[in-house]
N, C-alpha and C positions, 0 to 999 in steps of 0.2 A: 189215339191219334191216327193209327193205321186204318181203323174202321171208318173214321170220318173221311179219310182219303178214298177208301173203296166206295163209300156211298156217293161221294162226289163224282167218282168215275162212273158209276151206274146211272146217275142222272144225266151225264153227258152223252151217253150212248143213244137214247131216244132222239135227241136232237139231231144226231148224225143220221139216224134212220129216217127222220122226217125229211131230211134233205133228199135222201135217195128213195123216197116212198113211191110205191107203184100207183098206177092209176086207180081211181076209186072204183069199187065194186069187185076188185080182184085181190085176194090175199097175196101179200108179198112174203114168200118163204125166206128170202134172204134177210128180210127185216126181222122175221121171227127168229131165225137162226142167230142172227146178230144179237137179238135181245136175249136169247137163251145163253149165248156165249158170254154176253155182258153179265147176265145174272150169275152164271157159273163162276165167272172170274170174280165177281163181287162176293159170292159165297165162299169161294176158296180163300179170298183175301180176309174175309171175316173169320174163317176158321183159323187161319194163320194168326190173325190178331188175337183170337180167343186163346189159342195155345200159348201165344206170347204173354198174354195177360195172366193166364193161369201160372205160367212159369215165373212171372214177376211176382204174382201173389204168393206163390210157394216160397220164392226166395225171400220176399219180405217177411213172410211168416217165420221162416227159419231164422232170419236175422233178429226178428222180434223175440223169438224164443231164446236165442243166444244172449240178446240184451237183457232179457228177464233173468236168465241164468246168471249172467255177470253181475246184475244188480243184486241178486240174492247172495252171490259169493262176496260181493263188496260189503253187503250188510253184515254178513257173518264175520268178515275180516275186521270191520269197524267194531263190532261187538267184542271180538277177541282183543283188539287194541285197547278198547275201553277197560276190559278186564285186566290186561297187562299193565295199563296205566294205574289202575287202582292198586294192583299188587306192588308196583314200583313206589307209589305214594306211601303205602303201608310199610314197605321195606325201608324207605328213607326215614320214616318216622321212628321205626324200631332202631335203625342204625344211629340216629341222633340221640335217642334215649340211651343206647348202649355206650355211645361216646361220652355222654354226660356222666354216666355211671362209672366209666373207666377213668375219666378225669377226676372224679371224686375219690375213687380208690387210689389213684396216683398221688393226689394231694394228701390223703390219709397215710399212705406209705411214706411219702416224703417227710411228713410230720413225725412218724414213728422213727425214721432214719435219723432225723435231727435229734430227737429225744434220746435215742440209743447212743448216738455219737457223743452228745453232751454227758450222758451217764458214764460212758466209757472213759472220757477225758477226766471226769470228776473222780472216777475210781483210780485213775493213773496219776492224779494230782497234777494234771496239765491244765493251765488256764485256758478258758474258752476263747480269750482274745487272740490266741494263736490261729484261730480259724476265721477271724473277721476279715475276709478277703472279698466276699460277694455280698450284694444286698439281700435282705431277707426275702424280697419278692422275686428274686431271680429263680427261674425254673431249674437252674443247675445248682442251686444252693445246697439242697439236701445231698445230692451226689458228691458235690465238692467237699462238703463237711465230712461225709463218710470216708471219702478217699484220703483226705488230709488227716483226719483223726486216726484212720487205719495206719497211715504212714508214721505219724507221731508215736503211736503206741508200739508199732513194729520197731521203730528206732529205739524207743525206751526199753523194749524187751531185749533187743540185740545188745544194747549197752549193758543192761543188767546181766545178761548171759555172759558177756565178755568179762565183766567184773567178777561174777561168781566163778567163772572158769579159772581166772587168774588166782582167786582166793583158794579154789579147790586144788590147783596145782601146787600152791605153796603149803597148804595144810596136809594134803594127801599126795605127795610127789610120786609115790610108788604105785598108785592106783591108776587104772586106765582113765585117761582124760577125755576120751571121745564120748561125751554124754550130752543128752538133750537138756533143755532148761528144767523140765520137771525132774529129771534124774539128778541134776545138780542141786535142786532145792531139797530133794529127799536125802541127798548124801550128807547134808550138814546135820549135826546133832540138834535135836529139838528141845532138849532140856538144858538148863543152866549147869547142872552138875556134869553132864557129859561134855559140854563145851569147855568148862573149867578144866576137866581132866585132859581134854585134847590140847588146850593151851599149855598146860604143864608139860605134856609130852613134846609139843613143838618147841617149847623153851629148852627142854633137855636136849632135843636133837640139834637145835640151833647152837647151843653151847658146845656140844660135842663137835659139831662141824667147825665152829669157830676155833676151838682149841686145836683141832687137827690141822687146820690151815695155818694157824699161828705157829705150831710146831714145825710145819713144813717151811714156812718163811724163815723161822729162826735157823733151821739147819742150812738153808741156802746162804746164810751169812756166816757159815762156819769158818771162812777164811780169815775172819777178823779176830777169832779166838786164839791169840798168840800164846797166852798164858792161862791154861784151864784152871789152875789153882786160884789165881787172882779173880778170874771170872766167877767161880763158884762162891768165893768170899763175898764179892759184890752182890751176887744174887741173894745169898743168905741174908745179908744186911737189909736189902730192899724188901724182902718178904717179911722180915720181922717188923720193919717200919710200917708197911702197909697193914699188917695184922693189928698192930697197936692203934692205928688211926681208924680202923673200921669199927662200925657199931656192932651191937650184939646180934642184930638180926641179919647182918651181912655174913653169910656162911661161906661165900666164895673164897675169901682170903684165908679162911681157916683150913681149907683143904690144901695140903702142902703141894701136891702135884700140879693142881691148877694154878696156884699162886706162883710156883716156880716157873711154869711155862710162860706166864705173862711177864714175870720179872726178867727172865732170861732174854725174851724178845726185846724188852725195853733196854736192857743193858747192851745188847748187840747193836741195836739201832743207834744208841748213843755212841758206841765205839765206831760205828760206820760214819757217823757225823764227824767225829774227831779225825777219822782217817781221811775223809774227803777234804776236811779243812786243811790238814797237813799237805795233802796232794795239791790243793789249790795254791797254798803258800809256796810250795816247792816249784810249781809251774810258773808262778809270778816271778820268782827269782831267776829261773831259766830264761823266761821271756825278756826280762830286763837286761840280762847278760848278753843274750843273742841279738835282741832287737831294741837297743836303748832308745832309738829315735821314734819308735812306735808306742802309742798308748796301750796300756795293759787292758785286755777285754774285761768288762765289768763283772761278769758272772763266771762261775766255774764251768758252766756248760759252754759259754762262748769261748773261754780259754781252751778247753779241751777240743773244741771243734777246729781251732786253729792248728792243733797238733795231730789232727785226725789222719792225715795222709802226707806222704813225702812230697807230693807236688806243691801243697800249700807251703810247707817249710822251705822248699827250694825257692818259691816265689818270694817269700819274706826275706830270705838271705840275699837273694839277688837285688831286692829293693834296697837293702842296707848297703850292699856293695856299690850300687849305683849312686846312692846318696854320698858315700865317702869319696868315690871317684869324682863326683861332681864338685864336692867341696875342695878336693885337692887341686883340680884344674882351675877352679875359681880363684884359689890362692895364688896359682901361677900367674893368672891374668892380673891380679892385684900388683904383684911385683914386676911383671913383664907384660904390659898391655899389648905389645906387638908380637907376642909369642904365637907361633903357629901350633895351635892345639891339635890339628889333624896330623901334623908331622910327629908330634909327641905321641899321639895315640897309635900311629902306624909304625912306630919305631920297632926294629927287629934286633935280635941279638940275645946273648945270654945276659939276663938281668941279675942273676944271683950274686955276682961279685959286687953289685951296686947296692944290695940290700943293707949292709952294715952302715953305709953312708946316709941312708934315708930312714933308719930306725928312729932316731931322735925326732926329726921333723914329723914323721908319721904319728908317733906317740903324742906329740903336742897337738896335732890336728884332731886326733880321736878324743883326746882329753877335752878339748874345747867343745867338740860336738856333744859329748856325753854330758858335759856340764850345762850346756844350754837346754838339754832335754830333761834334766832332773827336776823333781819337785822341790819346793823350798826346803823341806826338812832333809831331803836327801842331799841337797846342795850344801847345807851346813855341815852334815856329816862328812861329805866329800872334802870340804875345805879343811876340816880338822885332820883328815887322813892324808891330804895332799902333801903335807910336810915331809912324809916319809917316801914319797914317790920320786924316783931318781930323775924322771923326765920333767917334773914340775918345779924344779928349783931354778 
C-alpha cells in the first residue's frame, strides 16, 4: 500500500513540472532536479516499503512457525490424551472386573459365615430360629448371624463356666477356684469310678460337717438341759427306737455316736418347744392379769414384742388406767349428771384417808369391767369363783 502511494506521488511530480516547464529548445535544470528529487523520494519510499514488507514477511513467517509448532504440540497432547483415555478405559474395565470378583468373594465368605454359624449353633444345641431376625437376602445377614451366634455361644459358655465353677467349689472347696473353662473341665474326674469315689468322699465330708454343725447347735441349747440324767435316758430310748426301725442297709443309726448326736439334738429341740410353750402360757396369764381389757396377741412372737421394752409396758398400763378412770367418771355422771368432772379431776388434798371408803365401789367397777372383757369360758369360771369374792356378794 505504501508503494502504491509512492508511485502515485511520482506520477504527480511531472504534472507539476509541466506547469513550470521552460521554453522549448532549452533544458530546464529545475525540472530535472525536481524529477530526480521525486524519483529519489519515490525510491526511498519504495525501500522503506520494502523493508516494512520484509519485516512483515519475517513476522508472519515467525508466527507461522509458532503456529506450526503449537499445532505439533497440540497434536502430541491429543495423542497423549488418547493414550491416557485408553489407559483409563482399561483401568475402569479392570476395576469393574476386580469389583465383581470381590463381590463374588464376599458372597462366598458370607455363605461360609452363615454355614459356620449354623454349624456352631448346632454343636451348641441352640435352635437356628433364635437368629431369624434379618431376611436371607440382606447384605448384613451373614454378619448378623455371626455376631448373634457368637453372643449366644458366649452366653452359653459363660453360663456353663458359672455352673461348673459352682460345682467345682462344692466338690473341691479347698482347691484354688480361679480357673478357666478348660481347667474346670479337666479338673473333673473323667471316669465313673473316680467320680463315684469323689461322691463318696463328698458324702463323708458333708456328713461330718452336718454332724459338727448339729453338735454345735445342740450345745447352744445347753440351757434347756435341767436334768442331765433324764436327758440321757430319753436319748438312749430314742436311739434304740430308731435303730430298731431302720433297715439292714441303713448303717447310720447303728453308729452310736452319730445316732446319739441326732437324738440329743431332737430331744433338746423338743424341750425348747415345751419351754417356749410354757413361756407363752405364762406371758398370756401375765397379760390377762395386767391388761384384762386388751386382747392377747395371737402368737408368741407378737406377745414377746409387747414386753420387749419398758416404754411399751408403760403405754399399755397407762391405757388401762385411762380406761378405768374413764369408766369411773362415766359412773359418776350416771348418778350425778350435773357433776363437774373438771372440779373432781382437779381436786387437791391428801386422798389416802379416803381410800378405805372407795375400796368397795372400786372393786365393783373393776369386777364389772373384767367380766365384760372375758371370753365365755372364762366368764363361766369367774361366775363360779365369784361366790367367794367379798366384793361380789
